N, C-alpha and C positions, 0 to 999 in steps of 0.2 A: 696731066700734071698731078692728078690724085694718086696715080700709081707710083710716081716718083716720090711723092711725099710719104706714101705708105712704106716704100722701101727704106727711106732714111729714118722713119720713125721705128721700123723694125730693127734696123741696125743699131740705132741708139739704145733701144730697150735691150737688145742682145748684149751689147758691150757693157751696159750698165749692170746687167745681171752677172757678167763675168767678174767685174770688180766688186760689186756689192754682194754677190752670192745669193740673190733673191730666189732664183729658180734653177734647180739642179738639172732640169730637162734641157735648158737652153745654154747652160754654161759651156764655154769653150773647152774647159778641162774635163767635161763629163762625156762619157761614152753612151749615155742613155738618150733617148729621144731621136728626133729627126731634124734635118735642115732642108728647107726647100731650095730651089735653084738660086733665087736672088740672095738669100742669106748665105748660101754656100759660096757664091761668087764674091760677095762683099767680105766675108770672113777670110777667104783665100787671098784676096787682094791685100787686106790689112796685114795678115800674117806674113805674106811675102815681102811687103813693104817694110815691116819691122825687121825681118831677117836681113834684107839688103841694107837697111840703115845701120843695123848693129855691125854687120860685116864691114861697112864703109868706115866705121870708127877704127878698125884695124887693131883692136886689143884682143889678143888671142884668147885669154881665159874668159873674158866677157862674151866673146863670140861663141866659144865652145859651150858655155853654160846656157846662154840664151837659145842657141840652136837646139840644145837638148829639150828645153821647155817648148819651143815652137814646134819641134818634131812631134812631141806628145800631143800638142793641140791640133796639128795637121792630121795625125792619126785619128783623133776624135772626130774631126770634121769629116774625114773620109768615111768612117764607120757610120756616122749619122746620115750622111748624104746617100750612101749605098743602101741603108735601111729604108730611106725615103723612096727609092725607086725599086725596092724589092729584091735586094741582093745581100748575101752575107758579107760580101766585100773582101774575101780573102785575096783574090787576085789583085785588087786595087790596093790593099794594104801592103802587099809585097812590092808592088810597083812604086808606090809612094815611098816606101822604105829605101828602095834602090836609088830613087832620085834624090832623096834627102841625104843619103850617105855619099852619093857622088858629089853633091853640092858642098858638103863639109870637106871632102877629100880635095876638091878643086881649090877651096879656100886655103887649105894648108899647103898645097903644092905651090900656089901663087906666093904665099908668104915666104916659103923656104926656097924660092927661086928655081923650081923645077920647070924651066922654060920649055923643055922638049915635050913633056907630057901634058902640060897645061892646055895648049890649044886643041889637042886631040880630044881630051876629056870634055872640054867646053862644047865641042861640036856634038858629041854624044848627048850631053846634057840638054842642049837646045832641042834635039830631036825628041828626047824623052819628055820634055816639058810640053811639047805639042800633044802628046798622048795623055798627059796628066790632066788636061782640062776636060777629057771625055766624061768623067762622072759628073762634072758640073753642067754638062749639056743634056744629059738624059732627063726626060721629064719625070715628074713625080707621079706615083700611083695615086689614084683617088683615096685609097685606104692603105697607108704604109704599114708594114709589118714590124712592130716594135720588138718582136722576139728574135729577129735575125741578128746574129753576131758572128763575126769571124772567130774561128777557134784560136787564131793567133793572138787575139786580144782578150782571152780569158783573164789574163793578168797583164794589163797594158803597161804598167810601169816596168815589169820584168822584161817585157818585149822591147821596150825602148832602151833599157839598160844593156840588153844583149846586143841590140843594133849598135849602140854607141861603143861597146867593147869591140865589135867588129870594125867600126870606123877607126878606132885607135890603132888596132892591129894593121888595118889596111894602110893607114897613114905611115906607120912605122915601116912596113914592108916596102912601100913605094919609095920612101926616103932612103931606105937601106939599099934597095936594088935599082936605083934610078938610072944607072948606067946601062941596064938591059933594055933593049928596045922591044917592049911588049906588043905594041900596036903596029 
């Protein structure tokens, strides 16, 4: 029971730091520091719950803007988690980016009634989500390397903006060429 209490107290302190800004090392918006497996799992669950809840509201502009912020947070989570098990995380950053962009594309296809592409992309998304949990399963190193950083995240906000521009272009192209059977 003590381990469970420790997990909940860690999650409470982590999310208090997010909103109060007490500790830059553990903030969900910060790319510095590390996250152990339990905090990584808890943060991933909370962020995906937030994303699904906001998507459920079905207000396009709110979903798009909040997805942008959650994408930034998930990239920070991925970088910190990879640093904890001793990797720069470039592969996982690209993988997470693909999954998040696919998620937002599926959301807009569903809203705009692209019934033919929607189920196919949802199948790919489920397969990708199975692989997305791998960084959360890898055990931490006894001494994490805080200097590791993916070269993609030298300027994280710029990276997120570029990814979102790609998402907008992909959404436009899929909506424009929806009659073509790509898959």
